[in-house]
N, C-alpha and C positions, 0 to 999 in steps of 0.2 A: 147232253151234247158235249163233245170233246172240246177242251180248251183250244183256242187258236192263238198262237204267238206270232207276231210279225217282227222279223229282223230286217234292218235296213242297212245295206252295204253298197258302196259305189259300183263296184264291178266284181265279177267272179273270176278274176285271173289269179295267178299264183300269189299268195301272200298270207300273212298271219291272220288278218281280219276275215279274209275270204274262207280260209281253211276252218277257222273257228265257227263261222256261220254254217258251214256244211256239217261240222261235228255236232253243233247244237241242234240242227235240224234232225239229224239222225237220233239224238237223244230224245227229242220231243216225240218223234214218231214212235220210238220204243215205249215211251211213257203213255202212248195213246192220245197224244195231242196233235193238232194240226200245225205244221211248220210252214209259214209263209215267209218269203224273202223278196223284198222289193229291191231291184237292182237293174243295172243296164245289161246284165248278162256277162258272158265271157266263157273261157275254155273250161271252167269248172261247172258249167250249167248242168251237164250230164251227170257229173258226180253228185251234185245237189239233188237232182231228180232221183238218182239211185238210192240216195239216203232217205228218201221219203219227203223231201221238201218240194214246195211249189213256188215257181218263180212268178213274181208280179213285175212285168217289164215297166220300168219308169226311168227317166233320165236323171237319176238321183246323184250322179257324179258331178253335175253342173254346179258351179259356184255363182251363177247368175242369180241375183236376188229375185227377179221375176219368175225364173224357173223354180227356185226354192219355194216361193209362195204358191205357185201352181201345183207343185208336188205335194205341198202340205194339204191343199184342198182335196187332191186325189187320194192321198193316204187317209184323210179323215173319212171320206166316203167309203173307202175300202174297210176301214175299221168298223164302221156301222153296218155295212152290208154283210161282212163275213163274221161278225161277232167277235172281233179280235179282243182278247182280254188284256194284252200288254204289248208295248212297243219297245224294241231294243235296237238302239242305234250304235253302229260300229265305226263311224267316221264323222267328220265335222259338217261338211256340206249337207249330206243326207240327214245328219243329226238335227239340223235346224228344221227341216221339213217334218221329221219324225216328232220332234219336240212340240211344234205347233199343232200337229195333228193329234197328238196325245192330250195336250191341254184342251183342245177344242172339244174332244170327245170324252174327257174325264177319265182316260185310261192311264195306268201307271207307265212311267217312262224309265227305261234303264239304258245306261251307256257303258261302253267298255273302252278304256284307254288302251289302244294297241301300240301307241308310239309316244314319243316325248312331246311332239307338237311344238315347234319353235315358238317362243313367246316374245316376239320382238315388236314393241310399240303398242299403243292403246288399241289400234284397229285390229291387230292380230290377236291381242288378248281378248277382245270382244268376240271375235270370230271363234276362238278356241273355247270360250266360256260355256258353250252349249254342252260340252262334254262333262262339265261339272254340275249340270242342272238335273241330272237324273235323280229319280226317287231312290235309286241305288246306282252307285258308280263303281264299276268293276275295274280293279287294277290287276295287271298281269304279273306283278311282283311287288315286294315291299318297297323297292326303289321307286316304282311308279306310284305307289300309294303315297309315299312322302312327297313326291312331285305334285300330285293332285292336291294334297292337303295344303301345300305351300301356295298354290295358285288359287285354290277355291276353298278358302277357310270355312265357309258355311257348309261345305259338303263333307267335312271331316267325319261326322257320325254316319254318313250314308255310304262311305267307302267300304267295299268288300274286296279283299285280296284273294284272287284265284289264279294260281299258276297255270300256264299252258301245259298241256299234257301230250305225251306221245303214245301211240298205239303199240302196246307191248307185243301184240301178235304180228305187227308189221315190222317193228324194230326188234327182231328176235334173232340172235345168232344162229339158232338151230333151224331157222326157216330159210337160210341162205345156203344154197348148194355150193360146194367147193368149186364146181365148174364155173359158176358165175363170178367168183373172185378171180379165178385164173383167167377168164376171158377179159375182165376189166384190166388186170395187170398187163395182159398182152396188148390190149388196145392202147394203154398208156406207155408201152415199151419198157415195163419194169420187170426185171427178172424175179423169179419166185423167191430167191433168198435175199433180195434187196428190201430193206426196211423203208416204209413210206411215212413221211411227215406230211400230213394232209391239212391244207387250209381250204375249206369249202365255204365259199362266199362269193357274192357277186363282185365283179371287178370295179371297185370304187376306192378312192383314196382314203375313205373313212375306215376301211377294213384293215389297214395296217400292212398291206403287201410289201411296201418299201422296207419296213422294219424287218419283215421276214427275210427278204433278200439280203439285207445287211447282216442279219444273224447267220444266214447260210454262208455268207462270205467269211465271217469270223470263224465259223466251224470248219469250213473247207481249208482255210489257211493253216489250221493246226491238224488237219487230217481227221477231224471228228465226224465228217460226213462220209467217210469211206464206207461203202456198203449201204448207203442210204440215199434217198432222193426226196426233194420237196415237191409236192404236187399242189398247184393252184387249180382247184376245180370250181369253175364259175365262169359266167359269160359277162359281157359288158354291153348291155343294150343301150345303144346311143352313145357309148363312151369308148369307141375304138381307139381314140388317141391315148387313153390311159393304158389300154392293153399294149399299145406300141411302146409307150414309155417304160412299162415293166419289162418288155422284151429287150429294149436297149439297155436297161439297168442290169439285167441278167447277163447279157453279153459283155458289158463293160467290166463286170466283176469276174468274168471267166467262169460262169456257172452254168453254161449251156447244157452240161451233162448232169447237173445237180438240181436244177430248178426248172420245172416244166409247167407251161400253161396248157391245160388239156381241155378247156372249155366247159360247158355245162355238163353235169353228170346226173343222169336219171336214176342210176342204181346206187343211191347213197348208202343203203344198208351194206352192200358189198364193199363200197369204198371205205367205210369205217371199219369193217371187219378186216380189210386188207392192211389197215394202217397201224403203225406202232403207237402213234400219238396224233391228236387233232389239235389244231391251233385256232384260237379266236382272239387275235391281238388287236381288237378294235381301238380306234383312236377317239371315239366319242361314246358316251354312255349308251349301252343297250338297255331297253326296257324289259327284256327277258333274257334270251339266250338259247333259242331253240336248237341251234347247231350243237351246243355243249351238251344238252340233254339227249339229243338223238345219238351223238357219239357214245356217250356213256351207256345208253341203253343197248348199244351193240358191243359193250365191253371194251370200248376204246377210251383210255384216259385222255385228259385235255389239259392244255395250257391256255389260260385266259388272261386278258387284261383285268387288272384290279380296278374295275370301273363299272359304274351303273349297277345293273342287276346281275351281271355275270358271276360275281362271287357267291350269289345266292344259289347257284345251280350246282355247286360242287361242295365236297368236304375237302378243305385244304390241309396241308401238313401242320399249319399253325393251329387248326382246330382239333386235329386228331393225327398224331404222328404215325400211328399204326393203321388207321382206318381211312386215310385220305384217298380221294378219287381223281385228283388232278392238282395242278399248280397255278398260282397267281403270279403275275409279273406286272411291274409298273407300266402303264400305257406309254408307248413310244420309246421304250428302253430296249434297244436291239441287243445290248450286251447281256441283260438279264434274260431276255428271250432265248438267246443262244445257250446260256448256261442251263436253262431248264430243258431245252431240246436235247442237249448233250446228255443230261441225266436220264431222260426218257429213253434215248437210244441205247444207253448202257445197261438198261434193266435186263437181267437174265430171263429166259422164257418163263420160269416158275413164278418169279416176282411179278412179271408183266401180266401173267394169267390171273394171279391173285388180285392184282390191282383192278384188272378189267372186271372180274367177278364182283368186287366191291362196288364198282361204278354202276353196274347193272342193278344190283340190289338197292343202291341209293335212289335210282330213278324209279324203280318199282314201288318204293315206299313213299315217294313224294310227287312224282311228275307223270302220272299215268293219265291217259285220255279219259278213262272212266271216272277218275277222281274229279277232273275238270268238268266233265259233263254233269255229274251229280251235283257238284257245288253250284254250278250255274242254275240248274233247275231249282235248287234250294233257294236261291235269290228270288226267282219267280214266285215260289211258294210263299216266301216271306211277305210279298206284296199282295198276293192273290188269295192266300188262305187255302191253297190247293195242296195236292200230295204228289206232284210230278216227280220229285226226287225219289220218293218211296216207291212209286210205281216203276220208275226206271231201274232202281236197284233190284226190285223183285224180279223184273223181266231180264236182267243181265247177270244176276248172281248165279254161280255154278249150282247145279242141282245136286242133292245128296246122291251118293252111289245107289244105283238100282232104281232111281226115279226117272221116268220118261214122260216127256210132254205129250199130251194127246192132241 
């Protein structure tokens, strides 16, 4: 009988934990295993089903202690009825239900740290502690691994670092038609010859938009933004006041023709392909840096805050003067950010193309979806004594020339 793996995630809306749940469901299906996902559902439910996963509807997003205990009982019954071999939790509230169910049924328990999880006070620490109780604790970066080890010292030997990955077939410059880039530029009101400085992030003060506006002002003052425009691609769910604040700040600096708020962007591949450089000037530590990796996969160099896991996603000039894929700047330093944007805008087409090619090779060597999927299945194998990773590799590896599947 095929192995059954149960992942537990609060909802299936857009987000890192949700996307990872879908990606691992796909990998399990390819490896011939059953992929169950306990969740409240959401807009990615169809995507999960298409990936071969099966949704188990449960109110696992609830933080109510009674609901958590009730969910634990339901999950324990599910584990026994469906022959679940391992339980994998991707968030704290459902993590407690999953932990209790796993311990009650004697199944291995895995957790993945998808965020930093604010650790303020003894109650919050106790609530967070479930993420360090896994028989294996997956960290999405070295920064996250150090964070876990500092909070859960007993978990040090159980931590496994697995970077998030991007699908090279989706984030592939050759897969984007020139017309798609042209349409996006037209929608944004950007002329074909105008260079784009892109900041793709939800509109929140933690993402450093104010510093980008200040940097744009410094550049515009000396004429360094001539022939270029800064694009803020992202929405502000429940934070319209922040969007208005940014709009006022842009107008106050006289940057209405240089900095634009274009809202949410679905065509991120085309957006990165259209851009001269992408910015991630976060003011708080990121536990990974998916935007950085996606941009580089599309051949777009990046400028990042030297904070959290972001430095792990690039090769900086300090590491390799001739092989760098992006730049680091101190968090909150608009002057340094302006200097790096200016440098990126001044790159000639040949230098820019070479930099983009290096960035794409960097991602291909370290941050692919297939690598992340295989490494996660290897963690399951470590606990179960199975061969999921090997089966996945066998079924996804390119066939030798002349060999056809029957």
